[in-house]
C-alpha positions as CSV (number, residue, x, y, z in Angstrom):
1,M,-19.2,-2.0,-8.5
2,K,-17.4,1.2,-9.0
3,K,-14.0,1.1,-10.7
4,I,-11.4,0.9,-7.9
5,L,-7.6,1.2,-8.2
6,I,-5.6,-0.2,-5.3
7,T,-2.0,0.8,-4.5
8,G,0.3,-1.7,-2.7
9,G,-1.2,-4.5,-4.7
10,S,1.5,-7.0,-3.5
11,S,1.2,-6.2,0.2
12,R,0.3,-8.8,2.8
13,F,-3.3,-7.6,3.2
14,A,-3.7,-7.2,-0.6
15,K,-2.9,-10.9,-1.1
16,T,-5.8,-11.8,1.3
17,L,-8.1,-9.2,-0.2
18,K,-7.7,-10.5,-3.7
19,K,-9.3,-13.8,-2.8
20,K,-12.7,-12.2,-2.3
21,F,-12.4,-8.6,-3.6
22,H,-11.7,-9.0,-7.3
23,G,-13.2,-8.5,-10.8
24,S,-12.8,-6.4,-13.9
25,S,-13.6,-3.2,-12.1
26,I,-10.9,-3.7,-9.4
27,I,-7.3,-3.0,-10.4
28,Y,-4.3,-4.0,-8.1
29,R,-1.1,-2.1,-8.8
30,T,2.3,-3.1,-7.5
31,H,5.2,-0.7,-6.7
32,K,6.7,-1.3,-10.2
33,Q,3.3,-0.5,-11.8
34,L,2.5,2.5,-9.7
35,N,5.2,4.4,-7.9
36,I,3.6,6.7,-5.3
37,L,6.8,8.8,-5.1
38,S,6.2,9.8,-8.8
39,T,3.2,12.0,-9.5
40,K,3.7,11.1,-13.2
41,S,3.3,7.4,-12.4
42,I,0.1,8.0,-10.3
43,E,-1.4,10.3,-12.9
44,K,-0.6,7.8,-15.7
45,N,-2.5,5.0,-13.9
46,I,-5.4,7.3,-13.2
47,K,-5.7,8.3,-16.9
48,N,-5.3,4.7,-18.0
49,F,-7.8,3.1,-15.6
50,K,-10.1,6.1,-14.8
51,P,-10.9,4.9,-11.2
52,Q,-13.7,6.3,-9.1
53,I,-12.0,5.2,-5.9
54,I,-8.4,4.7,-5.0
55,I,-7.6,2.5,-2.0
56,H,-4.2,3.5,-0.8
57,M,-2.4,0.6,0.9
58,A,1.1,1.2,-0.4
59,G,3.8,2.1,2.1
60,L,6.3,0.9,4.6
61,S,5.4,-1.2,7.7
62,R,7.5,-4.0,9.1
63,P,10.1,-4.3,10.4
64,M,9.4,-1.5,12.8
65,S,13.1,-0.8,13.2
66,L,13.2,0.6,9.6
67,H,11.3,3.6,10.8
68,D,14.0,4.4,13.3
69,N,17.0,3.4,11.3
70,Q,15.9,4.8,7.9
71,I,13.8,7.8,8.7
72,S,14.0,9.2,5.1
73,V,12.6,6.0,3.6
74,S,9.7,6.1,6.1
75,I,9.0,9.7,5.4
76,D,9.1,9.1,1.6
77,K,6.9,6.0,1.5
78,N,4.3,6.8,4.2
79,I,4.1,10.6,4.2
80,I,5.3,12.1,0.9
81,G,3.9,9.2,-1.2
82,T,0.5,9.6,0.5
83,C,0.6,13.3,-0.1
84,N,1.1,12.6,-3.8
85,V,-1.8,10.3,-3.9
86,V,-4.1,12.9,-2.1
87,K,-3.1,15.6,-4.5
88,L,-3.9,13.5,-7.6
89,C,-7.2,12.3,-6.1
90,E,-8.2,16.0,-5.5
91,K,-7.1,16.9,-9.0
92,F,-9.3,14.2,-10.6
93,N,-12.1,14.2,-8.0
94,I,-11.5,10.6,-6.9
95,K,-12.7,9.1,-3.6
96,L,-9.7,8.1,-1.4
97,I,-9.6,5.3,1.1
98,Y,-6.4,5.4,3.2
99,F,-5.0,2.6,5.3
100,S,-3.7,4.0,8.6
101,T,-3.0,2.4,12.0
102,S,-4.5,2.2,15.5
103,Y,-1.0,3.0,16.8
104,V,-1.7,6.7,16.2
105,Y,-3.5,6.7,19.6
106,P,-1.4,7.1,22.8
107,G,-1.7,3.5,24.0
108,T,-2.2,4.3,27.7
109,K,-6.0,3.9,28.5
110,G,-7.3,2.0,25.6
111,N,-10.9,1.9,24.1
112,Y,-10.0,4.9,21.9
113,K,-12.7,6.4,19.8
114,E,-12.1,8.0,16.4
115,T,-12.5,11.5,18.0
116,D,-10.0,10.9,20.8
117,P,-6.7,12.8,20.9
118,L,-3.7,11.3,19.0
119,L,-0.2,10.7,20.1
120,P,1.7,8.0,18.0
121,I,3.5,5.4,20.0
122,N,6.5,4.9,17.5
123,N,8.0,6.3,14.3
124,Y,5.9,4.0,12.2
125,A,2.7,5.5,13.7
126,W,4.1,9.0,13.2
127,S,4.7,8.3,9.6
128,K,1.1,7.0,9.1
129,L,-0.3,10.0,11.0
130,G,1.8,12.2,8.6
131,G,-0.2,10.6,5.8
132,E,-3.4,11.1,7.6
133,C,-2.8,14.9,7.8
134,A,-2.9,15.1,4.1
135,V,-5.9,12.8,3.7
136,Q,-7.9,14.8,6.3
137,M,-7.5,17.9,4.2
138,Y,-9.4,16.1,1.4
139,K,-13.0,15.6,2.3
140,N,-13.8,12.9,-0.3
141,S,-11.9,10.4,1.8
142,L,-12.1,7.6,4.4
143,I,-9.3,6.9,6.9
144,L,-9.2,3.4,8.3
145,R,-7.3,3.1,11.6
146,L,-6.5,-0.6,11.4
147,C,-5.6,-3.1,14.1
148,I,-5.2,-6.2,11.9
149,T,-2.7,-9.0,11.5
150,E,-2.1,-12.1,9.5
151,K,-3.5,-15.6,10.2
152,P,-1.9,-17.6,11.7
153,F,-0.2,-15.3,14.2
154,V,3.2,-14.7,12.8
155,H,5.3,-14.5,16.0
156,K,6.4,-17.2,18.4
157,V,5.9,-14.9,21.4
158,A,3.1,-12.5,22.4
159,F,2.7,-9.9,25.1
160,K,0.6,-11.1,28.1
161,D,0.3,-7.7,29.6
162,A,-0.5,-5.6,26.5
163,I,-4.1,-5.0,25.6
164,T,-5.1,-4.6,21.9
165,S,-8.0,-5.1,19.5
166,F,-6.5,-7.4,16.9
167,M,-8.5,-8.7,14.0
168,F,-7.3,-11.1,11.3
169,H,-7.1,-9.9,7.7
170,E,-9.7,-12.5,6.7
171,N,-12.3,-11.0,9.0
172,L,-11.9,-7.5,7.5
173,V,-12.0,-8.9,4.0
174,Q,-15.4,-10.5,4.6
175,N,-16.9,-7.1,5.3
176,F,-14.7,-4.8,3.2
177,K,-17.4,-4.0,0.6
178,K,-19.6,-2.4,3.2
179,L,-16.9,0.2,3.9
180,I,-16.4,1.4,0.3
181,N,-19.0,4.2,0.4
182,K,-18.2,5.6,3.9
183,K,-16.3,8.8,4.6
184,G,-14.5,10.2,7.6
185,I,-12.5,8.1,10.1
186,L,-13.2,4.6,11.1
187,N,-11.5,2.3,13.7
188,I,-11.2,-1.3,12.5
189,G,-10.4,-4.1,14.8
190,G,-11.8,-6.9,17.0
191,K,-12.5,-7.7,20.6
192,R,-10.4,-6.1,23.4
193,M,-7.9,-8.6,24.9
194,S,-4.2,-9.2,25.5
195,V,-2.0,-9.9,22.5
196,Y,-1.2,-13.3,24.0
197,N,-4.9,-14.3,24.5
198,F,-5.6,-13.3,20.9
199,A,-2.6,-15.2,19.6
200,K,-3.1,-18.5,21.5
201,K,-6.5,-19.0,20.1
202,N,-5.0,-19.8,16.7
203,S,-1.4,-20.8,17.6
204,R,-0.4,-23.5,20.1
205,I,3.3,-22.7,19.9
206,V,3.1,-19.0,21.0
207,K,4.6,-18.2,24.4
208,P,3.7,-15.3,26.7
209,I,6.3,-12.5,27.4
210,S,6.1,-9.1,29.1
211,R,5.8,-5.9,27.1
212,K,8.0,-4.0,29.6
213,K,11.4,-4.8,28.4
214,F,10.3,-3.9,24.8
215,K,8.7,-0.6,26.0
216,F,5.4,-1.5,24.3
217,P,2.3,0.4,25.4
218,K,0.0,-1.2,27.9
219,D,-3.4,-0.6,26.1
220,T,-3.8,0.2,22.4
221,S,-7.3,-1.1,22.2
222,I,-9.8,0.8,20.1
223,N,-13.5,1.4,20.2
224,V,-15.0,-0.4,17.2
225,K,-18.7,0.4,17.7
226,K,-19.0,2.3,14.5
227,F,-17.4,-0.5,12.5
228,N,-19.6,-3.2,14.1
229,K,-22.7,-1.1,13.3
230,I,-21.7,-0.9,9.7
231,I,-21.0,-4.6,9.2
232,K,-24.2,-5.6,11.0
233,S,-26.4,-3.4,8.8
């Protein structure tokens, strides 16, 4: 196993990842241990641990309203912080794996391939695409456009008329090692279905609601053929 440094070490996904993805060569760093807004902090960690790969998971996600109400915070954590990580990876020739989101696609027709045009559906997705712009300039990188969520489903209601490609964190963790050496862009998700149909498989209390009053896009599903081919190999 190559030496891997992971930002956002206390994030929701990181807590699940740690259960199977651990060892002396894998270093999880929290915000206090590695501040992505400080190039000095990033460089200090790189010099201390000498990683061959950085998995960049640190940033701002939920609640989504933060990206509308605190634009500066969203820009700092998801765009500027990612730019700092990219610059240091380039300086020290370190492979970078970046956690993005499937919400960078328009959300109108679904089944989006990695090569399809992008049009983020909200400020959160714009901030993640801002990070992607920097990562795409650095060829020694892998961008994961993720459609993942916690298990059990965290909400009491789910959209009955919104199609997606959700996958639970655990399902990605099981196959995560197979992605480490890949480069480029990769969609990550599960089978195409409504949010409600996905949620009710694992939660008896979830109730169906319509996406329309929340202005949620009708079909954000992604094409995951490349991902499925990798995990089956």
